[in-house]
DRENMARRO-925182 format. One record per residue (C-alpha): residue number from 1; z, x, y. Coordinates in nm, 2 decimals, m for minus. Layout:
// DRENMARRO-925182
> NUM  Z  X  Y
...
***
This chain:
// DRENMARRO-925182
> 1  14.96  11.32  10.73
> 2  14.90  10.95  10.64
> 3  14.90  10.98  10.30
> 4  15.22  11.19  10.31
> 5  15.40  10.91  10.51
> 6  15.29  10.66  10.27
> 7  15.42  10.92  9.97
> 8  15.80  10.93  10.17
> 9  15.78  10.54  10.21
> 10  15.72  10.48  9.85
> 11  15.96  10.76  9.75
> 12  16.25  10.60  9.97
> 13  16.16  10.25  9.79
> 14  16.14  10.33  9.45
> 15  16.44  10.56  9.46
> 16  16.67  10.28  9.39
> 17  16.63  10.29  9.04
> 18  16.54  10.62  8.82
> 19  16.28  10.40  8.63
> 20  16.08  10.30  8.94
> 21  16.11  10.64  9.06
> 22  16.00  10.82  8.73
> 23  15.70  10.54  8.79
> 24  15.62  10.68  9.12
> 25  15.58  11.03  8.98
> 26  15.37  10.94  8.72
> 27  15.13  10.74  8.93
> 28  15.10  10.99  9.19
> 29  15.02  11.29  8.94
> 30  14.80  11.08  8.78
> 31  14.57  11.01  9.10
> 32  14.59  11.40  9.15
> 33  14.51  11.46  8.83
> 34  14.20  11.23  8.87
> 35  14.08  11.33  9.18
> 36  14.19  11.69  9.14
> 37  14.27  11.70  9.51
> 38  14.50  11.99  9.41
> 39  14.42  12.22  9.08
> 40  14.54  12.04  8.78
> 41  14.79  12.30  8.70
> 42  14.95  12.28  9.05
> 43  14.98  11.91  8.97
> 44  15.13  11.97  8.67
> 45  15.47  12.15  8.87
> 46  15.54  11.82  9.04
> 47  15.81  11.76  8.81
> 48  15.98  12.02  8.90
> 49  16.00  11.91  9.26
> 50  16.05  11.55  9.22
> 51  16.29  11.48  8.93
> 52  16.56  11.68  9.08
> 53  16.52  11.55  9.38
> 54  16.54  11.17  9.28
> 55  16.79  11.26  9.04
> 56  16.63  11.20  8.70
> 57  16.70  11.55  8.56
> 58  16.85  11.85  8.63
> 59  16.65  12.14  8.76
> 60  16.74  12.35  8.47
> 61  16.65  12.06  8.21
> 62  16.31  12.00  8.36
> 63  16.21  12.38  8.39
> 64  16.29  12.41  8.00
> 65  16.01  12.16  7.90
> 66  15.76  12.43  8.05
> 67  15.79  12.66  7.78
> 68  15.80  12.44  7.39
> 69  15.72  12.55  7.07
> 70  15.39  12.39  7.14
> 71  15.31  12.64  7.42
> 72  15.39  12.93  7.19
> 73  15.12  12.80  6.97
> 74  14.89  12.78  7.23
> 75  14.94  13.12  7.35
> 76  14.91  13.26  6.99
> 77  14.61  13.06  6.88
> 78  14.44  13.21  7.24
> 79  14.53  13.57  7.17
> 80  14.36  13.55  6.81
> 81  14.06  13.37  6.97
> 82  14.05  13.66  7.29
> 83  14.06  13.92  7.01
> 84  13.77  13.75  6.82
> 85  13.56  13.73  7.13
> 86  13.65  14.09  7.26
> 87  13.52  14.24  6.94
> 88  13.23  14.03  6.93
> 89  13.29  13.92  6.57
> 90  13.21  13.51  6.66
> 91  12.86  13.68  6.77
> 92  12.85  13.84  6.45
> 93  12.92  13.54  6.29
> 94  12.67  13.32  6.46
> 95  12.39  13.49  6.37
> 96  12.45  13.56  6.02
> 97  12.45  13.15  5.98
> 98  12.15  13.15  6.19
> 99  11.98  13.38  5.97
> 100  12.06  13.19  5.67
> 101  11.95  12.86  5.78
> 102  11.61  12.94  5.92
> 103  11.42  12.83  6.21
> 104  11.25  12.50  6.14
> 105  11.34  12.24  6.40
> 106  11.56  12.02  6.21
> 107  11.73  12.29  6.03
> 108  11.77  12.53  6.31
> 109  11.94  12.25  6.51
> 110  12.19  12.19  6.21
> 111  12.20  12.55  6.21
> 112  12.33  12.58  6.59
> 113  12.54  12.26  6.58
> 114  12.71  12.37  6.24
> 115  12.81  12.74  6.39
> 116  12.91  12.62  6.72
> 117  13.18  12.34  6.58
> 118  13.30  12.65  6.34
> 119  13.36  12.88  6.61
> 120  13.51  12.57  6.85
> 121  13.76  12.52  6.59
> 122  13.90  12.88  6.65
> 123  13.80  12.95  7.01
> 124  13.73  12.75  7.32
> 125  13.52  12.53  7.33
> 126  13.36  12.64  7.66
> 127  13.34  13.03  7.52
> 128  13.14  12.88  7.20
> 129  12.88  12.70  7.41
> 130  12.83  13.00  7.65
> 131  12.77  13.23  7.35
> 132  12.53  12.98  7.16
> 133  12.32  12.82  7.43
> 134  12.16  13.17  7.56
> 135  12.10  13.23  7.17
> 136  11.94  12.89  7.14
> 137  11.73  12.92  7.45
> 138  11.58  13.30  7.32
> 139  11.47  13.12  6.98
> 140  11.32  12.82  7.15
> 141  11.16  13.07  7.38
> 142  10.97  13.23  7.13
> 143  10.89  12.92  6.91
> 144  10.75  12.79  7.25
> 145  10.54  13.07  7.30
> 146  10.39  13.12  6.93
> 147  10.29  12.78  6.93
> 148  10.10  12.76  7.25
> 149  9.91  13.08  7.14
> 150  9.85  12.94  6.79
> 151  9.74  12.62  7.00
> 152  9.50  12.81  7.22
> 153  9.34  12.99  6.91
> 154  9.30  12.63  6.77
> 155  9.16  12.50  7.03
> 156  8.91  12.81  7.09
> 157  8.80  12.76  6.71
> 158  8.75  12.41  6.78
> 159  8.53  12.43  7.11
> 160  8.30  12.66  6.88
> 161  8.25  12.43  6.61
> 162  8.19  12.14  6.89
> 163  8.49  11.89  6.68
> 164  8.75  11.93  6.95
> 165  8.87  11.62  7.06
> 166  9.24  11.65  7.16
> 167  9.55  11.50  6.97
> 168  9.89  11.32  7.01
> 169  10.13  11.44  7.24
> 170  10.09  11.76  7.46
> 171  10.29  12.07  7.33
> 172  10.49  12.10  7.63
> 173  10.62  11.78  7.63
> 174  10.72  11.83  7.26
> 175  10.90  12.19  7.36
> 176  11.08  12.02  7.62
> 177  11.20  11.70  7.42
> 178  11.30  11.99  7.17
> 179  11.49  12.21  7.43
> 180  11.67  11.92  7.56
> 181  11.76  11.82  7.21
> 182  11.92  12.18  7.13
> 183  12.10  12.20  7.43
> 184  12.30  11.87  7.38
> 185  12.33  11.96  7.03
> 186  12.52  12.29  7.10
> 187  12.74  12.10  7.35
> 188  12.84  11.81  7.12
> 189  12.93  12.01  6.85
> 190  13.19  12.22  7.05
> 191  13.33  11.92  7.16
> 192  13.34  11.75  6.79
> 193  13.45  12.10  6.63
> 194  13.73  12.15  6.87
> 195  13.89  11.85  6.70
> 196  13.90  11.98  6.38
> 197  14.20  12.20  6.37
> 198  14.53  12.19  6.59
> 199  14.47  12.50  6.81
> 200  14.10  12.38  6.84
> 201  14.12  12.21  7.19
> 202  14.42  12.16  7.42
> 203  14.49  11.77  7.35
> 204  14.58  11.84  6.98
> 205  14.85  12.06  7.08
> 206  14.95  11.80  7.38
> 207  15.00  11.57  7.07
> 208  15.23  11.78  6.86
> 209  15.43  11.86  7.19
> 210  15.47  11.47  7.25
> 211  15.57  11.38  6.91
> 212  15.82  11.66  6.88
> 213  15.94  11.59  7.21
> 214  15.99  11.18  7.18
> 215  16.05  11.21  6.82
> 216  16.25  11.51  6.75
> 217  16.34  11.39  6.35
> 218  15.97  11.35  6.27
> 219  16.01  11.62  6.01
> 220  15.72  11.82  6.11
> 221  15.43  11.54  6.05
> 222  15.20  11.70  6.28
> 223  15.14  12.06  6.17
> 224  14.82  12.29  6.09
> 225  14.78  12.18  5.72
> 226  14.83  11.81  5.83
> 227  14.60  11.81  6.15
> 228  14.33  11.98  5.92
> 229  14.34  11.75  5.64
> 230  14.28  11.43  5.89
> 231  14.04  11.60  6.11
> 232  13.82  11.82  5.96
> 233  13.65  11.54  5.73
> 234  13.64  11.35  6.05
> 235  13.47  11.61  6.23
> 236  13.21  11.67  5.95
> 237  13.11  11.32  5.97
> 238  13.09  11.34  6.35
> 239  12.87  11.61  6.34
> 240  12.62  11.47  6.05
> 241  12.57  11.12  6.24
> 242  12.56  11.32  6.59
> 243  12.27  11.54  6.42
> 244  12.08  11.24  6.25
> 245  12.12  11.09  6.65
> 246  11.97  11.37  6.84
> 247  11.72  11.44  6.54
> 248  11.56  11.08  6.57
> 249  11.59  11.09  6.95
> 250  11.42  11.41  7.04
> 251  11.24  11.56  6.71
> 252  11.13  11.21  6.59
> 253  11.11  11.08  6.23
> 254  10.85  11.34  6.07
> 255  11.04  11.47  5.78
> 256  10.78  11.76  5.72
> 257  10.75  11.87  6.05
> 258  11.10  11.85  6.15
> 259  11.20  12.02  5.78
> 260  10.86  12.24  5.75
> 261  10.81  12.11  5.39
> 262  10.54  12.35  5.29
> 263  10.50  12.50  5.62
> 264  10.49  12.87  5.69
> 265  10.39  12.95  6.04
> 266  10.35  13.29  6.24
> 267  10.54  13.15  6.51
> 268  10.84  13.07  6.27
> 269  10.85  13.45  6.16
> 270  10.85  13.55  6.49
> 271  11.15  13.32  6.63
> 272  11.32  13.41  6.30
> 273  11.26  13.79  6.43
> 274  11.46  13.72  6.74
> 275  11.78  13.62  6.56
> 276  11.70  13.93  6.32
> 277  11.71  14.16  6.62
> 278  12.00  14.02  6.78
> 279  12.21  14.08  6.47
> 280  12.06  14.43  6.40
> 281  12.16  14.52  6.79
> 282  12.57  14.48  6.68
> 283  12.47  14.70  6.45
> 284  12.75  14.75  6.09
> 285  13.10  14.61  6.11
> 286  13.30  14.84  6.29
> 287  13.65  14.89  6.19
> 288  13.80  14.68  6.48
> 289  13.59  14.37  6.36
> 290  13.71  14.43  6.00
> 291  14.08  14.40  6.13
> 292  14.02  14.10  6.34
> 293  13.84  13.93  6.07
> 294  14.12  13.99  5.81
> 295  14.40  13.93  6.06
> 296  14.23  13.63  6.16
> 297  14.18  13.50  5.76
> 298  14.52  13.62  5.73
> 299  14.66  13.38  6.03
> 300  14.47  13.07  5.87
> 301  14.62  13.12  5.52
> 302  14.95  13.10  5.66
> 303  14.88  12.82  5.86
> 304  14.79  12.62  5.57
> 305  15.07  12.73  5.32
> 306  15.38  12.74  5.52
> 307  15.41  12.37  5.50
> 308  15.11  12.23  5.30
> 309  15.29  11.89  5.21
> 310  15.20  11.84  4.85
> 311  15.42  12.13  4.74
> 312  15.69  12.33  4.90
> 313  15.54  12.60  5.14
> 314  15.64  12.96  5.20
> 315  15.86  12.87  5.49
> 316  16.03  12.63  5.34
> 317  16.11  12.86  5.04
> 318  16.20  13.12  5.27
> 319  16.33  13.01  5.60
> 320  16.36  12.65  5.63
> 321  16.62  12.57  5.37
> 322  16.82  12.34  5.60
> 323  16.63  12.39  5.92
> 324  16.30  12.44  6.05
> 325  16.32  12.80  6.19
> 326  15.99  12.88  6.13
> 327  15.72  12.71  6.30
> 328  15.33  12.74  6.28
> 329  15.40  12.88  6.65
> 330  15.61  13.18  6.52
> 331  15.32  13.25  6.27
> 332  15.05  13.23  6.55
> 333  15.26  13.46  6.75
> 334  15.37  13.69  6.48
> 335  14.99  13.77  6.38
> 336  14.88  13.80  6.75
> 337  15.12  14.05  6.82
> 338  14.99  14.29  6.57
> 339  14.66  14.26  6.79
> 340  14.89  14.51  7.00
> 341  15.00  14.72  6.74
> 342  14.70  14.79  6.51
> 343  14.45  15.07  6.63
> 344  14.10  15.02  6.70
> 345  14.01  15.29  6.52
> 346  14.11  15.47  6.22
> 347  14.36  15.75  6.36
> 348  14.36  16.11  6.28
> 349  14.66  16.29  6.16
> 350  14.67  16.58  6.44
> 351  14.42  16.78  6.58
> 352  14.24  16.90  6.92
> 353  13.96  16.78  7.08
> 354  13.66  16.97  7.21
> 355  13.81  17.09  7.49
> 356  14.14  17.18  7.34
> 357  14.32  16.91  7.45
> 358  14.57  16.70  7.16
> 359  14.39  16.39  7.03
> 360  14.46  16.07  7.16
> 361  14.61  15.82  6.98
> 362  14.30  15.53  6.98
> 363  14.34  15.19  7.20
> 364  14.47  14.90  6.97
> 365  14.30  14.59  6.92
> 366  14.40  14.40  7.21
> 367  14.57  14.57  7.57
> 368  14.70  14.32  7.82
> 369  14.45  14.38  8.09
> 370  14.18  14.19  7.87
> 371  14.46  13.93  7.80
> 372  14.54  13.87  8.19
> 373  14.14  13.84  8.23
> 374  14.10  13.61  7.96
> 375  14.43  13.41  7.90
> 376  14.40  13.04  8.06
> 377  14.74  13.03  8.23
> 378  14.71  12.71  8.41
> 379  14.69  12.53  8.09
> 380  15.06  12.63  8.01
> 381  15.16  12.48  8.30
> 382  14.97  12.15  8.24
> 383  15.11  12.13  7.93
> 384  15.47  12.19  8.04
> 385  15.43  11.92  8.32
> 386  15.32  11.67  8.03
> 387  15.65  11.74  7.86
> 388  15.78  11.72  8.15
> 389  15.70  11.35  8.23
> 390  15.72  11.27  7.86
> 391  16.11  11.35  7.88
> 392  16.15  11.21  8.23
> 393  16.04  10.89  8.08
> 394  16.29  10.91  7.81
> 395  16.57  10.98  8.06
> 396  16.51  10.71  8.34
> 397  16.44  10.45  8.14
> 398  16.05  10.43  8.19
> 399  15.94  10.46  7.86
> 400  16.19  10.18  7.71
> 401  16.06  9.94  8.00
> 402  15.69  10.00  7.89
> 403  15.77  9.91  7.57
> 404  15.93  9.59  7.62
> 405  15.66  9.51  7.85
> 406  15.40  9.57  7.60
> 407  15.56  9.41  7.33
> 408  15.34  9.07  7.31
> 409  15.07  9.35  7.14
> 410  15.26  9.25  6.85
> 411  15.08  8.96  6.76
> 412  14.78  9.14  6.76
> 413  14.61  9.32  6.43
> 414  14.67  9.69  6.45
> 415  14.33  9.79  6.37
> 416  14.22  9.60  6.70
> 417  14.46  9.78  6.89
> 418  14.37  10.13  6.80
> 419  14.01  10.04  6.85
> 420  14.08  9.91  7.18
> 421  14.25  10.16  7.31
> 422  14.05  10.42  7.18
> 423  13.76  10.26  7.37
> 424  14.00  10.30  7.69
> 425  14.05  10.68  7.60
> 426  13.73  10.73  7.54
> 427  13.59  10.60  7.87
> 428  13.87  10.74  8.07
> 429  13.80  11.07  7.97
> 430  13.46  11.08  8.09
> 431  13.57  11.10  8.44
> 432  13.91  11.30  8.38
> 433  13.99  11.58  8.23
> 434  14.10  11.56  7.82
> 435  14.41  11.74  7.88
> 436  14.52  11.51  8.19
> 437  14.41  11.16  7.97
> 438  14.61  11.29  7.71
> 439  14.92  11.38  7.93
> 440  14.92  11.01  8.10
> 441  14.83  10.80  7.78
> 442  15.05  10.95  7.48
> 443  15.42  10.86  7.65
> 444  15.28  10.54  7.71
> 445  15.14  10.47  7.37
> 446  15.43  10.61  7.23
> 447  15.65  10.36  7.37
> 448  15.41  10.10  7.27
> 449  15.41  10.19  6.93
> 450  15.83  10.18  6.91
> 451  15.83  9.83  7.08
> 452  15.61  9.67  6.82
> 453  15.73  9.83  6.54
> 454  15.42  10.04  6.48
> 455  15.33  10.39  6.34
> 456  15.34  10.59  6.69
> 457  15.06  10.82  6.51
> 458  14.85  10.50  6.45
> 459  14.74  10.46  6.82
> 460  14.85  10.82  6.93
> 461  14.60  11.01  6.68
> 462  14.32  10.85  6.72
> 463  14.36  10.82  7.12
> 464  14.39  11.24  7.13
> 465  14.11  11.29  6.95
> 466  13.90  11.04  7.12
> 467  13.97  11.24  7.44
> 468  13.75  11.51  7.33
> 469  13.44  11.25  7.30
> 470  13.31  11.33  7.66
> 471  12.95  11.30  7.59
> 472  12.81  11.13  7.85
> 473  12.82  11.30  8.19
> 474  12.79  11.69  8.29
> 475  13.11  11.68  8.48
> 476  13.29  11.53  8.22
> 477  13.35  11.88  8.03
> 478  13.26  12.22  8.08
> 479  13.04  12.23  7.77
> 480  12.83  11.94  7.93
> 481  12.79  12.13  8.26
> 482  12.70  12.43  8.08
> 483  12.45  12.25  7.89
> 484  12.32  12.04  8.18
> 485  12.24  12.38  8.35
> 486  12.03  12.51  8.06
> 487  11.83  12.25  7.93
> 488  11.63  12.08  8.21
> 489  11.85  11.77  8.17
> 490  11.89  11.47  8.39
> 491  12.23  11.25  8.40
> 492  12.02  10.97  8.24
> 493  11.92  11.17  7.93
> 494  12.25  11.32  7.86
> 495  12.41  10.92  7.96
> 496  12.19  10.78  7.67
> 497  12.27  11.01  7.38
> 498  12.62  11.02  7.44
> 499  12.67  10.69  7.53
> 500  12.55  10.62  7.11
> 501  12.78  10.89  7.02
> 502  13.10  10.77  7.19
> 503  13.03  10.45  7.03
> 504  13.02  10.63  6.67
> 505  13.31  10.89  6.74
> 506  13.53  10.56  6.80
> 507  13.39  10.39  6.49
> 508  13.44  10.68  6.28
> 509  13.79  10.79  6.41
> 510  13.92  10.46  6.31
> 511  13.74  10.45  5.96
> 512  13.91  10.82  5.92
> 513  14.26  10.63  6.06
> 514  14.27  10.33  5.83
> 515  14.14  10.53  5.50
> 516  14.26  10.88  5.43
> 517  14.47  10.89  5.73
> 518  14.68  10.59  5.67
> 519  14.72  10.76  5.29
> 520  14.83  11.10  5.40
> 521  15.08  10.96  5.72
> 522  15.16  10.66  5.57
> 523  15.05  10.48  5.88
> 524  15.11  10.12  5.74
> 525  15.49  10.12  5.74
> 526  15.70  10.21  6.06
> 527  15.89  10.52  5.97
> 528  16.26  10.63  6.04
> 529  16.23  10.89  6.26
> 530  16.03  10.66  6.50
> 531  16.32  10.39  6.56
> 532  16.44  10.59  6.85
> 533  16.73  10.45  7.11
> 534  16.63  10.59  7.47
> 535  16.97  10.59  7.66
> 536  16.89  10.60  8.06
***
């Protein structure tokens, strides 16, 4: 009751100006998002109530913000991911890769990290982690059991010869360290892999939506191809460094032991057999899996070639001659719609079943009941709330006021501004969801960039990726929580490994920003499309 009274008092006090009123709404939503006193999606609906009551925006204009082109891209991408998961195509890909890399410790960790990162580029980070960790645990258990049996045989043999003296670190401690390192490698790879594609994780889509909302004339600077061109090399670099760091922390520097040079143990064959048996359980690829794979590959090709940047894309030639009619969202919805049209089995022409009834048409690759269960509809409301805040900040003049207040930052070198903001974002995202972090930060960063005549993407792009660098705490992101429950980890174990990776991530992102990122997006100049005038 006291909180409600304080809210009403502040509301009546701040309602004197639209700028202050909008600032109050942002602060209120930030508190609610950080404390999660209400579900995140419900907090995202507050602009629908408060903006019209405060006279900032009409209700119809606020509601329009909740179904943008970025939301359609999100829905289409998730429908494809749901189809991949529903038909177990992701598990087939994962097990096939693990069969290729083998089961030596370092290579096994590399295989799990690479596979998890690849899957996280297309399906949710949580789903890829939840699928890969049980497989990792089964393989590790087989390795540990085999090594324990071999150790027992060796001890018996040495005891008979009277030469057993005991050596080194106990095997159970080594195995426990390997288990912790493997669990962390999977959850970290999921978060890193999600940064590589525009649809890989929600903050990426929030950036695209905010850029399109705040800078309408940006000439589609952020699309699937441009995002991939910048983020994929950075993802690979971060993945390699993370693998080396976890290798050093949990496997040591014994290269012969980690990579298995010249070694061929029976335990390795048995662990390899676990992966092989899991793959055999999937059977041969079914017609439905093949269709999903073809549609998935076709979707990615259409995304890449729609507007590649270095040449006119198919959308420009066929549809977008004078206006951007076709976007990545259009392509995503087109391909995802096909999942509800293509049958999951080869259809037969006519005929009757054994009981004399006419044969029914086979079910399609996806049905709406499956989508209802798997689709995170709450994210759509969360995205919409962010877009509504950005629009409200423009209309109320809050963006202009924030930009003018931050104008003194113009005297600081741009690379220092970017680095400090990345550190701030990476710290904030440890105690808040990455979606809430980007939703709150991006409009402010855009206003600051316009005020100091800095390319908006110079601060918005790295901070968006840094919002996914939640490596230190189990509660920071769902993959961390899943790994924490699987790997016998302590909070301090995750904090020690994650702290270094957070710093490394910020450094690599800023290196990417000032090298190929600057060349790709022309970040060293202030673009004409960013020179917007906001009229309260």
